[in-house]
Backbone as JSON, one array per atom type, in Angstrom:
{
  "sequence": "MTTAAAIRHSLRTYYVPGRAAALDGFYARFLGPGELGFDVGSHVGDRSASFLRLGARALAVEPQPRLARLLRLLHGRTPGFTLVSALVGAEAGTATLRVNSKNPTVASASADFIAAATGAEGWEGQVWDTELTLPVTTLDALAAEHGAPDFLKIDVEGYEAVALSGLSRPPRSLSFEFTTIQRGVAADCMGRLAALGYRHFNACLGEGMRFAHETPLTAAAMADWIAALPHAANSGDVYASLEPARLAP",
  "N": [[101.23, 109.97, 117.28], [98.26, 108.36, 116.31], [97.17, 105.28, 114.66], [94.86, 105.8, 113.15], [95.06, 108.57, 112.84], [97.41, 108.66, 111.37], [96.61, 107.44, 108.99], [94.71, 109.3, 108.13], [96.46, 111.39, 107.65], [97.89, 110.32, 105.48], [95.85, 110.23, 103.58], [95.36, 112.98, 103.23], [97.81, 113.63, 102.13], [98.09, 112.09, 99.74], [95.81, 112.57, 98.33], [95.77, 115.22, 97.72], [94.59, 118.35, 96.42], [94.81, 118.7, 92.89], [96.72, 116.72, 92.53], [95.61, 114.41, 91.46], [95.19, 114.94, 88.73], [97.82, 115.14, 87.87], [98.77, 112.54, 88.38], [97.1, 111.08, 86.63], [97.88, 112.11, 84.15], [100.46, 111.15, 84.04], [100.22, 108.28, 84.29], [98.7, 107.67, 82.1], [100.31, 107.01, 79.99], [100.8, 104.37, 80.35], [98.43, 102.93, 80.74], [95.16, 102.35, 79.4], [91.66, 102.75, 78.44], [89.71, 99.98, 79.45], [91.87, 98.35, 79.93], [94.08, 96.64, 82.29], [95.32, 97.34, 85.48], [97.6, 96.47, 88.02], [97.83, 97.25, 91.38], [99.97, 96.91, 93.6], [100.53, 96.82, 96.93], [98.8, 98.88, 97.8], [98.06, 100.81, 99.68], [96.57, 103.79, 100.42], [95.24, 103.85, 98.06], [95.55, 105.69, 95.91], [96.82, 105.3, 93.45], [95.28, 103.22, 92.34], [92.9, 104.63, 92.1], [93.62, 106.44, 90.11], [94.04, 104.69, 87.94], [91.42, 103.82, 87.55], [90.13, 106.23, 86.86], [91.25, 106.6, 84.39], [89.87, 104.87, 82.89], [90.6, 102.26, 83.0], [90.7, 98.96, 84.48], [91.21, 98.18, 87.95], [93.22, 96.34, 90.09], [93.62, 96.2, 93.34], [96.02, 95.46, 95.75], [96.33, 94.94, 99.02], [97.54, 94.29, 102.16], [97.1, 95.16, 104.82], [94.65, 95.18, 107.27], [93.12, 97.47, 108.16], [93.63, 99.36, 106.19], [92.69, 97.98, 103.99], [89.95, 97.97, 104.57], [89.47, 100.7, 104.34], [89.96, 101.04, 101.58], [87.85, 99.59, 100.51], [85.75, 101.25, 101.26], [86.4, 103.58, 99.83], [86.57, 102.8, 97.1], [85.11, 100.53, 96.64], [82.57, 100.3, 95.43], [82.98, 101.05, 92.89], [82.82, 100.44, 89.45], [84.9, 97.99, 87.96], [86.84, 97.87, 89.9], [88.79, 95.84, 92.03], [89.59, 94.25, 95.06], [92.22, 92.67, 96.76], [93.13, 91.28, 99.7], [96.01, 90.64, 100.8], [99.42, 89.55, 101.2], [102.06, 89.74, 98.76], [104.2, 87.41, 97.4], [106.91, 85.04, 96.9], [105.81, 82.51, 96.77], [102.7, 80.84, 97.43], [101.19, 80.95, 100.69], [101.8, 81.78, 104.08], [102.88, 84.75, 105.79], [104.73, 87.04, 107.88], [103.72, 90.27, 108.53], [105.1, 93.28, 109.44], [104.03, 96.02, 111.16], [104.08, 99.5, 111.35], [102.49, 101.29, 113.53], [102.14, 104.02, 113.8], [102.9, 104.98, 111.41], [101.77, 103.61, 108.98], [102.3, 103.37, 106.27], [104.82, 102.36, 105.88], [104.78, 99.67, 106.46], [106.06, 96.34, 106.44], [107.02, 93.16, 105.09], [109.56, 92.38, 105.16], [112.25, 91.54, 107.03], [114.85, 92.37, 106.66], [114.56, 94.89, 105.5], [113.5, 96.37, 107.65], [115.62, 96.17, 109.42], [117.56, 97.59, 107.98], [116.43, 100.12, 107.93], [116.39, 100.84, 110.6], [117.8, 103.15, 112.64], [118.88, 104.48, 110.49], [119.79, 107.44, 108.68], [117.27, 109.81, 108.2], [115.3, 108.04, 108.7], [114.68, 108.1, 111.32], [113.11, 107.38, 114.44], [111.18, 105.59, 113.6], [109.1, 102.88, 114.38], [108.35, 99.54, 114.39], [105.72, 98.09, 115.57], [103.76, 96.16, 115.64], [102.77, 92.87, 114.73], [101.5, 90.91, 112.13], [100.14, 87.91, 111.01], [99.66, 86.86, 107.83], [97.9, 85.92, 104.77], [99.67, 84.85, 101.82], [99.96, 85.52, 98.41], [100.8, 85.14, 94.89], [102.2, 86.98, 92.13], [101.82, 85.65, 89.72], [99.65, 83.98, 90.4], [97.68, 85.89, 90.92], [97.42, 86.98, 88.36], [96.48, 84.74, 86.99], [93.96, 84.45, 88.13], [92.67, 86.94, 87.86], [93.33, 88.02, 85.44], [95.9, 88.9, 83.1], [98.03, 91.62, 83.85], [98.22, 94.83, 82.24], [99.74, 96.85, 83.18], [101.86, 96.93, 85.98], [102.26, 97.87, 89.25], [104.49, 97.97, 91.93], [104.95, 98.36, 95.32], [106.23, 97.66, 98.1], [107.84, 97.98, 100.33], [110.72, 97.02, 100.57], [110.27, 94.39, 99.92], [110.14, 93.94, 97.29], [111.77, 92.49, 95.42], [111.28, 89.88, 96.21], [108.55, 89.69, 95.68], [108.62, 89.98, 92.86], [109.86, 87.62, 92.19], [107.84, 85.83, 92.04], [106.71, 86.14, 89.58], [106.25, 85.19, 86.28], [105.57, 85.86, 83.69], [106.11, 88.64, 81.75], [104.51, 91.75, 82.26], [103.31, 94.33, 79.99], [104.31, 96.79, 80.89], [105.86, 97.93, 83.93], [106.39, 98.96, 87.38], [108.64, 99.38, 90.16], [109.27, 100.14, 93.59], [112.22, 101.63, 94.96], [114.75, 102.02, 97.52], [117.3, 104.06, 99.04], [118.43, 102.91, 101.24], [118.44, 100.27, 100.79], [119.83, 99.35, 98.39], [120.7, 97.02, 97.26], [118.42, 95.44, 97.02], [117.12, 96.74, 94.93], [118.97, 96.19, 92.91], [118.67, 93.41, 92.76], [116.03, 93.31, 91.84], [116.35, 94.51, 89.33], [117.93, 92.58, 88.09], [116.12, 90.46, 87.98], [114.13, 91.53, 86.31], [115.55, 91.9, 83.95], [116.01, 89.22, 83.33], [113.42, 88.51, 82.72], [113.08, 89.71, 80.33], [113.02, 92.47, 79.97], [114.39, 95.45, 78.65], [114.54, 98.16, 78.72], [114.48, 101.09, 80.68], [113.38, 103.58, 83.02], [113.18, 106.17, 85.54], [111.66, 107.65, 88.46], [112.13, 110.03, 91.04], [111.39, 110.02, 94.53], [108.07, 111.01, 95.25], [107.61, 112.16, 92.89], [106.43, 112.65, 89.54], [107.88, 112.66, 87.19], [110.1, 111.72, 84.74], [113.51, 110.86, 85.31], [115.39, 110.65, 83.32], [116.22, 111.52, 79.99], [116.09, 109.75, 77.9], [115.31, 106.23, 77.72], [117.12, 103.94, 79.86], [119.59, 101.27, 79.84], [119.5, 98.12, 81.64], [121.88, 97.79, 83.1], [122.87, 100.42, 83.16], [120.84, 101.7, 84.6], [121.04, 100.38, 87.06], [123.58, 101.27, 87.83], [123.06, 104.01, 88.07], [121.26, 104.09, 90.25], [122.95, 103.09, 92.23], [124.73, 105.19, 92.46], [123.29, 107.28, 93.54], [122.79, 109.86, 96.0], [122.5, 109.29, 99.55], [120.46, 110.84, 100.61], [118.56, 111.01, 98.62], [116.73, 109.05, 99.07], [114.26, 107.54, 98.08], [112.47, 106.09, 95.3], [110.97, 105.25, 92.12], [111.44, 102.68, 89.8], [110.82, 102.27, 86.38], [109.88, 99.95, 83.93], [109.61, 98.79, 80.6], [108.35, 96.87, 77.87], [107.96, 98.25, 75.64], [109.67, 100.79, 74.62], [108.97, 103.46, 73.99], [107.04, 104.22, 75.78], [108.4, 105.08, 77.98], [109.44, 107.55, 77.57], [110.06, 110.97, 78.41]],
  "CA": [[100.17, 109.86, 116.27], [97.59, 107.07, 116.26], [97.04, 104.73, 113.32], [93.8, 106.53, 112.45], [95.61, 109.87, 112.46], [98.39, 108.42, 110.31], [95.86, 107.19, 107.75], [94.17, 110.6, 107.7], [97.59, 112.14, 107.08], [98.15, 109.77, 104.14], [94.77, 110.68, 102.69], [95.62, 114.38, 102.9], [99.03, 113.7, 101.31], [97.97, 111.45, 98.44], [94.63, 113.07, 97.64], [95.86, 116.67, 97.73], [94.06, 118.91, 95.16], [95.74, 118.82, 91.77], [97.57, 115.55, 92.34], [94.94, 113.43, 90.62], [95.44, 115.25, 87.33], [99.21, 114.8, 87.6], [98.83, 111.08, 88.31], [96.45, 110.61, 85.41], [98.72, 112.48, 83.02], [101.63, 110.27, 84.01], [99.89, 106.88, 84.08], [98.05, 107.48, 80.8], [101.26, 106.39, 79.06], [100.87, 102.95, 80.64], [97.12, 102.28, 80.81], [94.06, 102.97, 78.69], [90.34, 102.19, 78.72], [89.52, 98.54, 79.33], [93.07, 97.6, 80.31], [94.13, 96.21, 83.69], [96.48, 97.71, 86.27], [97.77, 95.9, 89.35], [98.35, 98.22, 92.35], [100.44, 96.02, 94.66], [100.91, 97.74, 97.98], [97.92, 99.97, 97.38], [98.01, 101.81, 100.75], [95.26, 104.47, 100.43], [94.57, 103.63, 96.79], [95.58, 106.8, 94.95], [97.14, 104.77, 92.12], [94.08, 102.53, 91.85], [91.94, 105.67, 91.7], [94.06, 106.96, 88.82], [93.76, 103.68, 86.93], [89.98, 103.84, 87.29], [89.79, 107.46, 86.13], [91.72, 106.44, 83.01], [88.99, 103.9, 82.23], [91.15, 100.92, 83.17], [90.34, 98.23, 85.68], [92.25, 98.25, 88.98], [93.31, 95.3, 91.11], [94.37, 96.71, 94.48], [96.48, 94.41, 96.67], [96.71, 95.62, 100.27], [97.38, 93.3, 103.23], [96.75, 95.71, 106.12], [93.19, 95.14, 107.39], [92.49, 98.79, 108.27], [93.71, 100.0, 104.89], [91.77, 97.26, 103.1], [88.61, 98.49, 104.84], [89.4, 102.04, 103.74], [89.86, 100.89, 100.12], [86.47, 99.19, 100.2], [84.92, 102.44, 101.39], [86.73, 104.55, 98.79], [86.45, 102.34, 95.71], [84.46, 99.22, 96.56], [81.4, 100.3, 94.57], [83.37, 101.57, 91.57], [82.98, 99.36, 88.46], [86.27, 97.74, 87.53], [87.74, 97.81, 91.05], [88.84, 94.59, 92.79], [90.53, 94.3, 96.18], [92.76, 91.44, 97.32], [93.8, 91.6, 100.96], [97.04, 89.62, 100.99], [100.79, 89.87, 100.81], [102.5, 89.14, 97.5], [105.53, 86.86, 97.62], [107.48, 84.09, 95.96], [104.93, 81.36, 96.68], [101.53, 80.94, 98.3], [101.39, 80.5, 102.06], [101.59, 82.86, 105.03], [104.09, 85.46, 106.18], [104.53, 88.04, 108.93], [103.81, 91.68, 108.17], [105.41, 94.14, 110.59], [103.31, 97.27, 110.93], [104.4, 100.69, 112.13], [101.13, 101.79, 113.74], [102.13, 105.48, 113.65], [103.25, 105.28, 110.02], [101.5, 102.32, 108.33], [102.78, 103.33, 104.9], [106.09, 101.63, 105.81], [104.64, 98.27, 106.87], [106.91, 95.51, 105.6], [107.22, 91.74, 105.38], [111.0, 92.14, 105.05], [113.05, 91.84, 108.22], [116.04, 93.09, 106.22], [114.18, 96.3, 105.33], [113.37, 96.99, 108.97], [116.98, 96.29, 109.96], [118.26, 98.65, 107.25], [115.83, 101.41, 108.3], [116.63, 101.13, 112.0], [118.96, 104.0, 112.87], [119.36, 105.13, 109.27], [119.47, 108.85, 108.55], [116.01, 110.01, 107.52], [114.32, 107.04, 109.17], [114.67, 108.16, 112.77], [111.84, 107.34, 115.14], [110.25, 104.59, 113.08], [109.0, 101.71, 115.25], [107.41, 98.53, 113.9], [105.26, 97.64, 116.88], [102.69, 95.17, 115.5], [103.03, 91.8, 113.78], [100.3, 90.25, 111.64], [100.36, 86.75, 110.13], [98.7, 87.11, 106.75], [98.08, 85.05, 103.59], [100.55, 85.28, 100.74], [99.69, 85.05, 97.06], [101.88, 85.48, 93.97], [101.77, 87.74, 90.95], [101.3, 84.69, 88.75], [98.33, 83.54, 90.84], [96.76, 87.0, 90.7], [97.16, 87.08, 86.92], [95.66, 83.6, 86.59], [92.59, 84.62, 88.62], [92.05, 88.21, 87.5], [93.78, 88.45, 84.12], [97.26, 89.43, 83.04], [97.99, 93.08, 83.87], [98.93, 95.63, 81.24], [100.71, 97.6, 83.97], [102.02, 96.4, 87.32], [102.98, 98.75, 90.18], [104.85, 97.26, 93.17], [105.51, 99.22, 96.37], [106.02, 96.78, 99.25], [108.82, 98.25, 101.39], [111.83, 96.09, 100.67], [109.85, 93.03, 99.54], [109.89, 93.99, 95.84], [112.43, 91.4, 94.7], [110.55, 88.65, 96.55], [107.3, 89.71, 94.9], [108.93, 89.75, 91.45], [110.25, 86.22, 91.96], [106.62, 85.08, 91.75], [106.19, 86.58, 88.28], [106.92, 84.47, 85.2], [105.24, 86.46, 82.4], [106.28, 90.09, 81.92], [103.5, 92.68, 81.75], [103.83, 95.3, 79.02], [105.09, 97.77, 81.65], [105.73, 97.8, 85.38], [107.26, 99.79, 88.21], [108.89, 98.93, 91.52], [109.91, 101.14, 94.43], [113.54, 101.35, 95.52], [115.22, 102.94, 98.55], [118.75, 104.13, 99.13], [118.91, 102.08, 102.35], [118.47, 98.88, 100.32], [120.15, 99.37, 96.96], [120.84, 95.64, 96.82], [117.1, 94.97, 96.6], [116.91, 97.28, 93.59], [119.82, 95.42, 91.99], [118.02, 92.11, 92.57], [114.87, 93.54, 90.98], [116.84, 94.75, 87.97], [118.34, 91.29, 87.54], [114.92, 89.68, 87.68], [113.47, 92.12, 85.15], [116.36, 91.57, 82.77], [115.75, 87.81, 83.01], [112.07, 88.44, 82.14], [113.12, 90.25, 78.97], [112.98, 93.93, 79.9], [115.65, 96.05, 78.21], [114.4, 99.61, 78.72], [114.14, 101.51, 82.02], [113.49, 104.97, 83.44], [112.91, 106.24, 86.98], [111.23, 108.89, 89.09], [112.57, 110.14, 92.42], [110.37, 110.38, 95.49], [106.69, 110.9, 94.76], [107.53, 112.91, 91.64], [105.92, 111.94, 88.37], [108.68, 113.15, 86.07], [111.23, 110.82, 84.54], [114.82, 111.45, 85.57], [116.27, 110.49, 82.17], [115.6, 111.96, 78.74], [115.87, 108.55, 77.11], [115.4, 105.04, 78.56], [118.43, 103.37, 80.14], [119.72, 99.83, 79.93], [119.46, 97.62, 83.01], [123.16, 98.07, 83.76], [122.97, 101.86, 83.4], [119.91, 102.03, 85.67], [121.63, 99.89, 88.31], [124.68, 102.19, 88.17], [122.47, 105.28, 88.49], [120.76, 103.91, 91.61], [124.1, 102.92, 93.11], [125.42, 106.47, 92.62], [122.44, 108.28, 94.16], [123.1, 110.17, 97.39], [121.58, 108.68, 100.52], [119.33, 111.74, 100.83], [117.53, 110.79, 97.6], [115.78, 108.26, 99.86], [113.46, 106.52, 97.41], [111.92, 106.41, 93.98], [110.38, 104.12, 91.41], [111.98, 102.3, 88.5], [109.8, 101.86, 85.41], [110.39, 99.1, 82.86], [108.59, 98.53, 79.59], [108.71, 96.17, 76.65], [107.78, 99.24, 74.59], [110.45, 101.91, 75.17], [108.34, 104.77, 73.79], [106.25, 104.54, 76.98], [109.29, 105.6, 79.0], [109.95, 108.86, 77.18], [109.5, 112.06, 79.22]],
  "C": [[99.58, 108.46, 116.28], [97.54, 106.57, 114.82], [95.99, 105.48, 112.51], [94.3, 107.89, 111.99], [96.62, 109.73, 111.34], [97.7, 108.18, 108.97], [95.24, 108.48, 107.24], [95.25, 111.46, 107.08], [97.91, 111.64, 105.67], [97.08, 110.21, 103.15], [94.98, 112.13, 102.28], [96.82, 114.51, 101.96], [98.77, 113.22, 99.89], [96.72, 111.86, 97.66], [94.59, 114.61, 97.67], [95.31, 117.22, 96.4], [95.14, 119.1, 94.1], [96.58, 117.58, 91.52], [96.94, 114.52, 91.43], [95.22, 113.68, 89.15], [96.88, 114.89, 86.95], [99.4, 113.28, 87.48], [98.26, 110.57, 86.99], [97.29, 110.92, 84.18], [99.93, 111.57, 82.89], [101.25, 108.85, 83.63], [99.17, 106.62, 82.76], [99.0, 106.88, 79.78], [101.3, 104.88, 79.22], [99.53, 102.22, 80.54], [96.08, 103.07, 80.04], [92.75, 102.29, 79.01], [90.29, 100.68, 78.48], [90.73, 97.72, 79.71], [93.07, 97.36, 81.82], [95.44, 96.64, 84.34], [96.46, 97.01, 87.61], [98.42, 96.96, 90.24], [98.75, 97.44, 93.59], [101.12, 96.85, 95.75], [100.12, 99.02, 97.79], [97.87, 101.11, 98.38], [96.65, 102.51, 100.74], [94.65, 104.55, 99.03], [94.61, 104.76, 95.79], [95.95, 106.33, 93.55], [95.95, 104.02, 91.53], [93.05, 103.54, 91.36], [92.31, 106.24, 90.34], [93.76, 105.96, 87.71], [92.28, 103.72, 86.53], [89.57, 105.08, 86.52], [90.2, 107.38, 84.67], [90.86, 105.44, 82.23], [89.5, 102.48, 82.3], [90.51, 100.25, 84.38], [91.51, 98.25, 86.65], [92.13, 97.08, 89.94], [94.21, 95.84, 92.21], [94.73, 95.56, 95.41], [97.02, 95.1, 97.91], [96.47, 94.69, 101.45], [96.91, 93.86, 104.56], [95.23, 95.81, 106.27], [92.54, 96.52, 107.43], [92.54, 99.53, 106.92], [92.81, 99.29, 103.88], [90.34, 97.74, 103.32], [88.44, 99.88, 104.22], [89.23, 101.95, 102.22], [88.46, 100.45, 99.71], [85.53, 100.39, 100.27], [85.14, 103.41, 100.23], [86.31, 104.07, 97.4], [85.6, 101.08, 95.54], [83.25, 99.17, 95.64], [81.71, 100.81, 93.16], [83.52, 100.41, 90.59], [84.45, 99.23, 88.03], [87.27, 97.65, 88.65], [87.63, 96.46, 91.75], [89.9, 94.74, 93.87], [90.93, 92.89, 96.59], [93.53, 91.82, 98.57], [94.78, 90.48, 101.29], [98.4, 90.24, 100.73], [101.08, 89.23, 99.46], [103.95, 88.68, 97.68], [105.94, 85.87, 96.55], [106.58, 82.87, 95.75], [103.79, 81.54, 97.67], [101.84, 80.38, 99.68], [101.0, 81.59, 103.03], [102.94, 83.52, 105.32], [103.72, 86.49, 107.23], [104.73, 89.43, 108.37], [104.05, 92.47, 109.44], [104.88, 95.54, 110.29], [103.82, 98.34, 111.89], [103.08, 101.42, 112.35], [101.03, 103.3, 113.59], [102.49, 105.92, 112.24], [103.03, 104.02, 109.18], [101.94, 102.25, 106.88], [104.09, 102.56, 104.77], [105.98, 100.24, 106.43], [105.43, 97.39, 105.91], [106.91, 94.06, 106.06], [108.69, 91.38, 105.33], [111.72, 92.54, 106.33], [114.3, 92.62, 107.85], [115.75, 94.58, 106.02], [114.12, 97.01, 106.68], [114.75, 97.16, 109.61], [117.74, 97.43, 109.29], [117.74, 100.03, 107.65], [116.18, 101.82, 109.73], [117.93, 101.93, 112.17], [119.48, 104.72, 111.65], [118.93, 106.6, 109.24], [118.2, 109.02, 107.7], [114.92, 109.05, 107.95], [114.2, 107.05, 110.69], [113.24, 108.08, 113.31], [110.83, 106.34, 114.63], [110.28, 103.35, 113.97], [107.93, 100.77, 114.67], [106.92, 97.74, 115.11], [104.16, 96.58, 116.83], [103.1, 94.13, 114.46], [101.72, 91.1, 113.43], [100.71, 89.07, 110.76], [99.25, 86.77, 109.09], [98.93, 86.13, 105.58], [98.98, 85.7, 102.55], [100.05, 84.69, 99.43], [100.87, 85.44, 96.18], [101.31, 86.3, 92.81], [101.22, 86.81, 89.88], [99.89, 84.23, 89.12], [97.3, 84.64, 90.64], [96.41, 87.13, 89.22], [96.28, 85.94, 86.44], [94.2, 83.8, 86.98], [91.91, 85.86, 88.03], [92.41, 88.71, 86.1], [95.18, 89.02, 84.18], [97.23, 90.95, 83.01], [98.71, 93.68, 82.67], [99.99, 96.5, 81.9], [100.68, 97.07, 85.39], [102.84, 97.38, 88.15], [103.23, 97.97, 91.47], [105.52, 98.24, 94.12], [105.27, 98.5, 97.69], [107.18, 96.83, 100.23], [109.86, 97.15, 101.56], [111.52, 94.66, 100.29], [109.66, 92.92, 98.03], [110.52, 92.82, 95.09], [111.75, 90.06, 94.98], [109.26, 88.57, 95.74], [107.57, 89.39, 93.43], [109.35, 88.32, 91.17], [109.04, 85.34, 91.71], [105.95, 85.48, 90.46], [106.95, 85.88, 87.17], [106.64, 85.04, 83.83], [105.29, 87.97, 82.53], [105.07, 90.88, 81.43], [104.14, 93.64, 80.74], [104.74, 96.33, 79.71], [104.88, 97.51, 83.13], [106.61, 98.82, 86.07], [107.49, 99.09, 89.54], [109.58, 100.05, 92.29], [111.3, 100.69, 94.84], [113.83, 102.37, 96.62], [116.74, 102.94, 98.57], [119.3, 103.39, 100.34], [118.99, 100.61, 101.95], [118.73, 98.83, 98.81], [120.31, 97.96, 96.41], [119.52, 95.05, 96.37], [116.79, 95.47, 95.19], [117.73, 96.52, 92.57], [119.22, 94.05, 91.72], [116.8, 92.24, 91.66], [115.3, 93.74, 89.53], [117.27, 93.44, 87.32], [117.15, 90.44, 87.15], [114.23, 90.21, 86.44], [114.24, 91.84, 83.87], [116.12, 90.12, 82.35], [114.36, 87.63, 82.38], [112.0, 89.07, 80.75], [113.04, 91.75, 78.85], [114.37, 94.47, 79.55], [115.65, 97.57, 78.34], [113.83, 100.08, 80.06], [114.21, 103.03, 82.15], [113.12, 105.01, 84.92], [112.39, 107.62, 87.36], [111.73, 108.88, 90.53], [111.41, 110.57, 93.31], [108.98, 110.1, 94.95], [106.51, 111.7, 93.47], [107.05, 112.04, 90.5], [106.57, 112.52, 87.12], [109.89, 112.25, 85.94], [112.56, 111.55, 84.71], [115.72, 111.46, 84.35], [115.54, 110.83, 80.88], [115.31, 110.8, 77.81], [115.98, 107.34, 78.03], [116.84, 104.53, 78.69], [118.4, 101.85, 80.0], [119.64, 99.4, 81.4], [120.75, 97.96, 83.75], [123.29, 99.55, 84.09], [122.03, 102.28, 84.53], [120.47, 101.58, 87.02], [122.76, 100.81, 88.76], [124.13, 103.52, 88.67], [121.95, 105.19, 89.92], [121.92, 103.81, 92.6], [124.79, 104.25, 93.41], [124.57, 107.54, 93.29], [122.91, 108.6, 95.57], [122.08, 109.54, 98.32], [120.31, 109.52, 100.68], [118.26, 111.62, 99.76], [116.41, 109.93, 98.14], [115.07, 107.17, 99.08], [113.0, 107.01, 96.05], [111.31, 105.16, 93.38], [111.08, 103.92, 90.08], [110.83, 101.82, 87.63], [110.49, 101.06, 84.31], [109.27, 98.86, 81.87], [109.18, 97.74, 78.43], [108.57, 97.08, 75.44], [108.44, 100.54, 75.02], [109.83, 103.28, 74.98], [107.51, 105.17, 75.01], [107.09, 105.15, 78.08], [109.91, 106.94, 78.65], [109.31, 109.94, 78.04], [108.31, 112.72, 78.55]]
}
């Protein structure tokens, strides 16, 4: 599969009929008209599209040049949409992004992520065959330039804890992706969020938009839940909020 074919596959996957309504129903608990959502690791921009449909503004952060061009085509003329083509890390500078040209959704700036995926069950056949040196910004710098987000979504393939280390002011709510091949990264993220003042957490598995827990968990309970997941669970997203009612099913 070529990169172009892989991107077309992502578009078919993330813009499947009916999915937009499900996304909007889920994210409406986090964002409303006039508010600001950060979509860090935007990929093909389905989350940014949802933020915009909800009447919020969307800041899409996507470092891959081909995906950034796609986002400009999809949303560049939509009021309230802003694109930043950069990596998000602990401090400003440059870093190397390793791209899987046949599956660009798993591009990563984390060598540890690629090492963990190599040979892991469920990750067979993945090859990171391209390296790009790209600019790095921080969540704090993005907030200073574009405004503090009301909701922050982070999906950066094993680089989530690094990205969170560049955040000093907690948004009202946020999410970060975790994988069962790197549970330690999730634990590091949980520690960072606890230090920022978050006390309430829930999670969704895979691409599902249904919370796994009937009531929000503590940081320790969420960390234990992730640690106990079977390897086959593969991935999911942890949600944290300063307002626990937003995490109710």
